C-alpha positions in Angstrom: 139.5 65.9 197.5 136.3 65.4 195.8 136.3 64.9 192.1 133.8 63.1 190.0 136.1 61.3 188.3 138.5 59.1 188.4 142.0 60.6 189.6 143.5 61.2 186.0 147.3 62.1 184.5 146.6 65.9 183.0 147.5 66.0 179.0 151.8 66.8 178.3 152.2 67.6 181.9 153.8 64.6 183.0 157.5 65.3 181.7 159.2 62.6 179.9 162.9 61.7 181.6 166.0 58.9 179.0 167.7 57.0 180.1 169.1 56.8 183.5 168.5 59.9 183.8 168.0 62.4 187.1 165.4 64.1 187.3 164.8 68.2 186.5 165.5 70.6 187.9 164.3 73.5 187.2 166.3 77.1 188.4 164.2 80.3 188.9 165.4 83.8 187.6 163.1 86.6 188.8 163.7 90.5 187.8 161.7 93.8 188.3 160.8 96.9 186.3 159.4 99.4 188.4 160.4 103.8 188.3 162.9 102.9 191.6 165.4 101.1 188.9 164.7 102.2 185.4 165.7 105.1 183.0 166.7 107.8 185.5 165.2 105.9 188.7 162.7 108.6 189.9 161.9 112.8 189.6 164.4 112.9 192.7 168.3 113.9 191.3 170.1 116.2 193.6 174.2 114.4 191.7 175.5 114.8 188.3 178.9 112.4 188.0 180.4 112.5 184.6 182.8 110.0 183.8 185.1 109.7 180.3 183.3 108.6 178.3 181.5 112.2 178.5 178.1 110.4 179.9 176.9 111.0 183.3 175.5 108.9 186.4 172.7 110.5 187.6 171.3 110.2 191.0 167.6 108.8 191.0 165.2 108.0 193.9 161.4 107.7 194.3 160.4 108.7 197.3 157.8 107.2 197.2 158.7 104.0 197.0 161.8 104.8 198.9 163.2 103.2 196.0 166.8 104.3 194.0 170.3 104.7 193.8 172.1 106.2 190.8 172.4 105.3 186.5 174.2 105.5 184.0 172.9 107.1 180.6 174.5 105.7 177.8 172.9 108.8 175.2 174.8 106.4 171.9 172.2 103.7 172.6 169.2 105.8 174.1 169.6 103.0 177.3 170.0 103.1 181.3 172.4 101.1 183.1 170.1 101.3 186.4 171.7 100.6 189.7 169.2 100.2 192.3 168.5 99.0 195.5 165.7 96.8 194.1 167.9 94.9 192.6 171.3 95.2 194.9 169.9 95.4 198.6 173.3 96.6 199.8 172.1 99.9 198.8 169.4 99.6 201.7 165.9 99.1 202.4 163.6 100.7 201.5 161.4 100.2 204.4 163.9 103.0 206.1 163.8 106.1 204.3 166.9 107.2 203.0 169.6 104.8 201.6 168.7 105.2 198.8 169.3 108.7 198.3 172.4 110.3 196.9 173.6 113.8 197.3 176.9 113.9 195.9 179.7 111.2 193.9 183.3 111.9 192.9 185.7 109.3 192.0 189.1 109.1 192.9 191.3 108.2 190.3 191.6 105.3 190.3 188.6 103.6 188.5 185.8 104.3 192.4 183.3 106.4 192.6 182.7 107.5 196.3 178.3 108.0 196.5 177.2 110.1 200.4 173.9 109.2 201.0 171.4 110.1 203.2 172.5 107.2 205.0 176.2 106.4 205.1 178.4 106.5 202.0 178.7 103.8 198.7 181.2 103.1 197.4 181.7 101.3 193.1 184.2 100.2 190.6 182.4 102.2 187.7 184.3 99.5 184.9 183.5 96.6 187.5 179.8 97.8 188.0 176.8 97.3 190.5 178.9 93.6 191.7 182.2 95.9 193.2 179.3 97.1 195.9 180.3 98.6 198.7 177.8 100.3 201.3 179.7 102.1 204.6 177.4 102.6 207.6 177.4 103.0 211.7 178.2 98.9 211.2 181.5 99.1 209.4 182.7 102.9 209.4 183.1 105.4 211.8 180.5 107.2 210.2 177.7 108.1 212.4 174.6 107.1 210.0 173.6 110.9 209.8 172.2 112.0 206.2 175.9 112.1 204.2 175.5 115.2 203.0 178.6 115.9 200.4 181.9 114.0 200.2 185.3 115.2 198.8 188.5 113.4 197.7 191.9 115.2 198.9 195.5 114.6 196.9 196.1 112.0 199.6 193.6 109.9 198.6 191.7 109.9 201.8 188.3 110.6 201.1 186.7 113.4 203.4 182.6 112.8 204.6 180.5 115.6 206.3 177.6 114.3 208.0 174.6 115.7 208.7 172.5 114.0 212.1 169.6 113.1 212.1 167.1 111.5 213.6 168.6 107.9 212.9 172.1 109.8 213.6 174.5 111.8 214.6 176.5 114.1 212.3 180.1 115.3 212.0 183.3 115.4 209.8 185.3 111.5 209.5 187.7 110.7 207.4 188.4 107.4 205.1 191.6 106.3 204.3 191.6 103.6 201.5 195.3 103.1 201.7 194.9 101.1 205.1 191.1 100.7 204.9 190.7 103.3 208.5 188.3 105.6 209.5 189.3 108.6 211.5 186.4 111.3 213.7 187.6 114.6 213.2 184.6 115.4 215.9 182.1 117.6 215.9 183.0 119.4 212.3 180.7 119.8 209.0 177.8 118.8 208.7 177.0 121.1 205.4 178.8 121.3 202.2 183.1 121.1 202.5 185.6 120.8 199.9 189.0 120.0 199.4 191.5 122.6 197.8 195.7 122.3 197.3 198.5 123.9 199.3 200.7 125.7 196.9 203.8 124.2 199.5 201.7 120.6 199.6 199.0 119.7 201.4 195.4 121.0 201.7 193.2 122.3 203.0 189.5 120.7 204.0 186.9 124.0 204.3 183.4 123.1 206.1 180.4 124.7 206.0 178.5 124.2 209.4 174.4 123.8 208.7 171.9 127.1 209.6 174.1 130.6 209.4 177.0 129.4 211.7 180.4 130.8 209.3 182.9 128.4 207.2 185.4 127.2 209.5 188.5 125.0 207.5 191.5 122.6 208.6 195.1 122.1 207.3 196.3 118.8 206.5 200.1 120.5 207.3 198.8 120.9 210.7 196.3 119.3 212.0 194.4 122.5 213.3 190.9 123.8 213.0 190.9 127.8 212.0 187.5 129.3 212.6 186.2 132.3 210.5 184.3 135.5 212.2 181.5 137.0 210.1 183.7 140.4 209.1 184.0 142.1 205.7 186.5 140.2 203.3 187.0 136.6 205.5 185.1 133.5 204.6 181.2 133.0 203.7 180.0 129.4 203.2 180.2 127.0 200.6 177.2 127.4 198.4 177.6 124.3 195.9 179.2 121.0 195.7 181.5 120.4 194.2 183.8 124.3 194.7 187.0 123.6 193.4 188.2 123.7 189.8 191.4 121.9 188.3 193.4 124.8 189.2 193.2 124.5 193.4 190.6 127.8 193.6 188.1 127.6 195.4 184.6 128.7 194.5 182.2 130.0 198.0 181.0 133.6 199.0 182.6 136.6 201.5 181.1 138.7 203.6 181.4 141.6 201.3 179.5 144.8 202.9 179.1 146.5 206.2 175.1 144.5 206.0 177.3 141.8 205.3 175.9 140.3 203.2 177.2 137.5 201.5 178.3 137.6 197.5 180.1 135.1 195.6 183.8 134.6 194.8 186.9 133.0 193.6 190.2 132.5 197.0 193.3 131.4 194.8 195.3 128.1 196.2 198.0 131.4 197.1 195.2 133.0 199.8 194.4 135.8 196.8 190.9 136.3 196.0 189.7 136.4 192.2 187.2 139.0 192.7 185.1 138.3 189.7 182.3 140.7 188.1 179.2 138.8 189.0 175.4 137.5 187.1 172.5 139.7 188.5 171.4 137.8 192.1 168.9 136.7 193.2 168.2 138.7 196.3 167.1 135.9 198.1 169.3 132.9 196.7 172.3 134.8 194.9 173.4 130.7 194.1 170.8 128.0 193.0 173.5 125.7 191.6 177.5 125.6 190.7 180.1 123.7 189.5 183.7 125.2 189.4 185.9 123.1 185.8 189.4 123.9 184.5 190.8 126.7 185.7 188.6 129.4 186.8 186.2 127.9 184.9 182.9 127.8 186.7 178.8 127.4 185.7 176.0 128.9 187.8 172.4 128.7 188.1 171.4 131.9 190.1 168.3 132.0 191.4 166.4 133.5 188.8 166.8 129.8 186.9 169.4 131.9 184.8 172.6 129.6 183.9 176.2 131.3 183.1 179.5 130.0 182.3 182.0 131.2 183.6 186.0 131.7 181.6 188.0 132.9 183.5 187.3 136.5 183.6 184.2 137.4 182.1 180.4 136.1 182.7 178.5 134.5 179.5 174.6 134.5 180.1 173.7 130.9 178.0 170.0 131.4 179.5 167.5 130.2 181.8 167.1 126.0 182.4 164.1 124.4 181.4 162.1 124.8 184.5 161.5 125.9 188.3 162.9 124.9 191.2 166.8 124.4 193.0 168.7 122.9 191.2 171.4 120.9 193.7 174.8 119.8 190.8 176.0 121.0 187.7 178.5 119.1 185.2 179.7 119.5 181.9 181.6 117.3 179.0 184.3 118.0 177.3 182.1 118.6 174.2 180.3 121.8 176.4 177.3 119.6 176.6 175.6 120.4 180.7 174.4 119.0 182.7 171.5 119.1 186.0 169.7 118.6 188.1 168.2 118.3 191.2 165.6 117.3 194.2 162.7 119.5 193.4 163.2 120.1 189.3 162.1 116.2 188.7 164.6 114.9 186.6 167.6 115.9 184.7 168.9 117.9 181.7 171.3 118.6 179.0 171.9 121.7 177.1 173.2 120.6 173.7 176.6 122.8 173.4 176.0 124.1 169.7 172.1 125.2 170.0 171.5 125.6 173.2 168.5 123.8 173.4 167.3 122.0 176.5 166.6 117.8 176.8 164.8 116.5 179.4 165.4 113.3 181.5 162.6 112.2 183.8 160.6 108.5 184.3 157.8 110.5 182.3 160.3 109.1 179.0 162.6 106.8 180.4 161.5 104.3 182.5 158.2 102.0 183.8 157.2 104.7 185.7 153.8 102.8 187.1 154.2 101.3 191.0 150.5 99.7 190.2 150.2 98.6 186.2 146.7 97.1 185.1 147.7 95.1 182.7 149.8 94.4 180.1 150.6 92.3 177.2 153.5 90.4 175.0 154.3 91.6 171.3 154.7 87.0 169.5 156.8 88.4 166.7 159.4 91.2 168.7 158.5 90.0 172.6 157.6 93.9 172.7 156.3 94.6 176.3 153.4 97.1 176.8 152.1 98.0 180.5 149.4 100.2 181.6 151.1 102.9 183.2 150.1 105.8 185.6 152.6 108.1 187.1 150.0 110.6 189.2 147.5 112.2 188.3 148.3 114.0 184.3 151.1 111.7 184.1 149.7 109.0 182.9 148.7 106.9 179.5 150.6 103.3 178.6 154.4 102.0 178.6 156.0 99.9 175.6 159.3 98.2 176.4 161.4 96.4 174.3 163.7 95.0 175.5 166.3 97.6 176.5 165.1 101.3 176.9 161.2 102.2 177.9 159.3 104.5 176.2 156.5 106.3 177.6 152.6 107.1 176.6 151.3 110.4 178.1 152.2 113.8 178.2 154.8 114.7 179.3 157.6 112.9 177.0 159.1 116.2 175.8 160.1 114.5 172.7 161.1 111.3 173.4 157.9 109.6 173.7 154.4 109.5 172.5 151.3 111.4 173.4 148.6 110.8 174.9 145.3 112.6 173.8 143.3 111.1 176.2 141.1 113.3 178.7 142.1 110.2 181.3 144.9 109.5 182.9 145.8 105.2 182.4 145.1 102.9 180.7 142.8 99.8 181.9 142.9 97.1 179.8 146.3 96.6 176.7 146.8 94.2 174.3 148.7 93.8 170.8 146.7 92.1 167.9 148.4 88.5 166.8 146.6 89.5 163.0 147.9 93.3 163.1 150.0 94.0 166.0 148.3 97.0 166.3 147.5 97.8 170.4 144.0 97.7 171.6 144.2 100.1 174.4 141.5 101.0 176.8 142.2 104.7 178.0 139.9 105.2 181.1 136.4 105.3 180.4 136.8 106.1 175.9 136.1 103.0 174.9 138.4 100.4 172.8 141.2 103.0 171.6 144.2 101.2 168.4 147.7 102.3 168.2 149.3 101.8 164.8 152.8 102.2 165.6 152.4 106.1 165.0 148.4 107.2 165.4 146.1 106.4 167.7 142.3 105.9 166.0 138.9 104.9 167.5 137.4 100.9 167.6 132.9 102.1 168.0 131.2 100.2 170.1 132.0 98.0 173.1 132.1 98.8 176.6 133.3 102.5 178.1 135.7 100.3 180.7 137.6 97.0 179.8 138.1 94.2 181.5 140.3 91.9 179.2 141.1 91.5 175.4 141.8 88.5 173.0 142.0 87.4 169.0 140.6 85.1 168.3 142.0 82.4 165.3 139.9 84.6 163.0 141.6 87.5 163.7 138.4 89.1 166.0 138.7 91.3 168.7 137.2 90.1 171.8 136.2 92.4 174.8 135.0 92.0 178.6 133.9 95.3 180.3 133.3 96.6 183.8 129.5 95.6 183.7 130.0 95.6 180.1 130.0 91.9 179.9 131.0 89.6 176.9 131.6 90.8 173.4 133.7 90.9 169.8 134.7 93.8 167.2 135.0 92.2 163.5 136.5 95.0 161.9 134.1 98.3 162.6 131.4 96.8 164.0 130.7 95.6 167.5 128.9 92.5 168.3 127.1 91.9 172.1 127.6 88.3 173.1 127.3 87.8 176.7 126.4 90.0 179.7 128.7 89.1 183.0 130.0 91.0 186.3 133.2 92.6 186.9 137.0 91.1 186.7 135.6 89.3 183.5 138.2 87.5 181.3 138.3 86.2 178.1 141.1 83.6 176.7 141.7 82.0 173.1 140.5 78.8 173.0 144.0 77.8 170.0 142.0 73.8 170.1 139.6 75.6 167.6 138.7 78.0 165.0 136.9 81.3 166.3 136.7 79.9 169.9 137.2 82.0 172.9 136.7 81.0 176.5 135.1 83.5 179.4 135.1 83.5 182.8 131.6 86.6 183.7 131.6 85.5 187.0 128.0 83.4 187.5 129.1 81.7 183.9 131.8 79.7 182.0 131.0 79.9 178.7 132.2 78.7 175.8 131.8 80.7 172.3 132.7 81.0 168.9 130.3 84.0 168.7 126.9 82.5 167.5 126.9 79.8 169.2 127.4 78.7 173.1 129.5 75.7 173.3 129.7 75.2 176.3 128.6 76.7 179.5 128.5 75.6 183.1 127.6 77.7 186.1 128.7 77.3 190.1 125.8 76.2 191.0 126.5 72.6 188.8 129.6 72.7 191.3 127.8 72.6 194.2 128.3 75.8 194.6 127.3 79.8 195.1 130.4 81.8 194.8 131.5 83.2 191.7 133.9 82.5 189.4 137.6 83.7 189.4 141.1 83.5 186.9 140.9 81.9 183.7 143.6 79.3 182.1 143.2 77.2 178.7 145.6 74.1 177.6 146.3 73.6 174.1 143.6 71.0 174.0 140.5 73.2 174.7 140.6 71.9 178.6 139.9 74.9 180.6 140.6 76.0 184.4 138.9 78.8 186.6 138.3 78.5 190.1 135.5 79.0 192.3 135.4 81.3 195.7 133.1 83.0 197.8 134.7 86.3 199.1 135.4 87.2 202.5 134.7 83.6 203.7 137.4 81.0 203.9 136.1 77.8 202.9 133.2 76.8 199.6 136.2 77.3 197.6 136.8 74.6 194.6 139.1 74.8 191.8 137.5 73.1 187.8 138.6 71.3 185.5 136.4 72.2 181.8 136.2 69.6 179.1 135.0 70.4 176.2 135.7 67.7 174.2 134.7 64.5 176.5 132.1 67.3 178.7 133.4 66.1 181.6 134.3 68.7 184.2 136.8 68.4 187.3 136.7 69.5 190.8 138.9 69.9 193.7 137.7 71.3 196.9 138.9 73.0 199.5 137.2 72.6 202.4 137.8 68.1 201.6 141.3 68.9 201.6 142.7 69.8 197.8 146.5 69.7 197.5 147.4 74.0 198.0 147.8 76.0 199.7 145.3 78.6 200.9 142.0 79.0 200.9 141.3 80.7 196.9 143.1 79.5 193.8 142.6 81.2 190.7 143.5 80.2 187.4 146.6 82.6 185.3 147.9 79.3 182.8 148.9 76.6 181.6 152.9 76.9 180.3 154.8 74.8 177.8 155.1 72.6 180.0 151.7 71.5 180.9 152.3 73.2 184.2 148.8 75.2 185.9 150.1 78.2 187.0 147.7 79.9 190.5 148.0 82.6 192.5 146.0 81.8 196.1 145.6 83.8 198.9 143.3 82.9 202.3 141.0 85.4 204.1 142.6 88.3 206.1 144.0 87.6 209.1 146.1 85.0 207.1 149.5 85.5 205.4 149.4 82.2 203.4 149.3 83.8 200.0 150.9 83.2 196.4 152.2 81.8 193.3 152.2 78.2 192.8 152.0 75.4 190.0 150.6 72.1 189.2 150.7 69.5 187.2 148.6 67.7 188.3 150.5 65.7 191.0 153.5 68.1 192.3 152.8 72.0 193.9 155.9 74.6 194.2 154.6 77.4 196.0 156.4 81.0 195.6 155.1 83.0 199.0 154.6 86.2 198.9 155.3 88.9 202.2 153.2 87.9 204.2 152.1 91.4 205.8 152.6 92.9 201.5 156.1 94.8 202.8 158.9 95.6 200.8 161.0 92.8 200.3 162.6 91.1 196.4 164.3 88.6 195.2 160.9 86.3 194.8 157.2 87.5 194.0 156.9 90.8 195.7 153.3 90.6 196.4 150.4 88.4 195.9 148.0 90.7 193.6 148.3 89.5 190.5 146.7 91.8 188.8 148.3 90.1 185.1 149.9 87.0 183.6 151.6 87.1 180.8 153.3 83.5 179.1 156.8 84.3 176.7 158.6 80.9 175.9 162.6 81.8 175.8 166.0 79.5 174.7 165.9 76.8 177.4 162.0 77.6 178.9 159.5 80.2 179.5 159.3 83.5 181.2 156.3 84.5 183.1 155.5 88.4 182.8 153.2 89.6 186.0 151.4 93.2 187.1 151.6 92.7 190.9 149.5 95.3 192.3 152.0 98.0 194.0 155.1 96.5 192.7 155.1 97.4 188.8 156.4 94.9 186.9 157.8 91.6 188.2 159.7 88.5 185.2 159.2 84.9 186.8 161.2 82.9 183.9 161.1 78.8 184.5 164.3 77.5 182.7 165.1 73.3 183.3 167.5 72.3 184.1 168.8 68.5 183.5 171.0 66.7 185.7 173.3 64.0 183.6 173.0 60.4 183.8 174.4 58.7 186.4 178.3 56.8 186.6 177.2 53.5 186.4 179.1 51.2 189.5 
């Protein structure tokens, strides 16, 4: 290690221990905010189940990231309870397709919710929550590992699974008996929809639709035999929905209806007779897009035209069209008459009000943290609200707000549950809550600086078109660094340019002096109050031809930066600049600095005096991650070596921004991680009790 001064102890960094207490230890807790574990958990929504409290559980997945599971919408509180493979690895990894895709859900009457997934099945006790999750697959059951398309629960409590063969697993029909924990392979049946229908004299039938045009088949639990039905007028044809048996045992399915062997929806009663109700208009190619049977001869149906109908036992009533095009996978209705619908091609879920008939749509854009690549984030210093740049796709972006419970989307697809984004760009580059006014400064893509006052946006005139960072000084002036826009500040309605800068420039307040900031301008480190340059250094002052990287400022005004050269494994430096004494120190990678990696980038100094830095190495090295340093000790949080999907620690080495929030017992680091959304590390210091004296 090379230093211009003698070795030193960083101010405020020594932990003070009392008496004979043991050294303090830290507890580190990670949590994550992604499209796949916030809000509805994705736009691919195949199944709905409504609990006894009338709140829906909605299956949701983000197919791009292979993340999701199921989420409960607590309507009275406008919040979502998330059960995702991000937070609960038992659901399955995103490294293989389909583990988080839920095709159907059913309750067994004992408090358990069963879920058929693209790669097996899940069981969760609803009262106990996600901690009770159990996954079933080839490794611990007779499920063959293919796509579990449907499941049904029989009157005797057995659970039946219909599995379609895929490239990653076989298919067939499987029965599970929870009473004695036994699995039974029922052979090469099913593969598509199934339905359990009680028999009047006891026992039940298991109806199975087969993939393709093959007709339906039926298993009799009393005799253990199968019945096959030929393609003939009046014969059963196919099951058309997930939940096709109502509470009275009536089965909704199609049967062959003419010499041309067309299929029409009909109702088969438990006694074997057909109801043959009059049917609403049907699409010539798709007669039923979705159906839900309930009560006694009650049903909801969406036909191929996208019209919703309700059957009351004798006739159909048209309830109007569903609000979007696309096939409806599942429907449900609560005890208040509110109807829910969702689909894998409709994008989200929809709720129809029983009194007004008005639909409300729920998507990632109005319920969740909807981005994987949040450019920037900021914390409200008063109430702790989080704002982050966010973009769900072309035309679907802006920013997002989190109040600790619920997410608010700023975009043009909020459906009345968020804030419209009145800018041409579909993302934002920088966002910042101003401590003086708590207005939110935001830079919509190449749209200069706008301010959100809680109800509307207004522009701040001047400044760079594309912003890197914002920071407010102690005088209430808003400082800005921009892409090739240099350093400047807004003072009221006026903008003043201060210095030129490179990409990735950064500015932070200097707490030790009024109206003063530190700025990393790439080729220059500058401390300024806008009128005077109080301290300035270049990489050449440290014997380097590289650029400054990162910026962290202590309460006493001491500043930390890194120096590096892109695509070069040598020459990196960590520098400490003390404006009060005018002294500088440096630690050189090439002379054995105490850090892992080849480059470091200071991000923050926390209340315990630690300097937090990201570190990395030139390709093909996998030595990268996050660390803290207290002047003596280095603690490392390694990143996934090749950027692979991994949770439980730092999810990605590329940290776009890091903000510190003080909380009881410690502090939190809020990070925007490339491809991994927002990650939060909570640091709690635990002091052990004094040793017992002998």
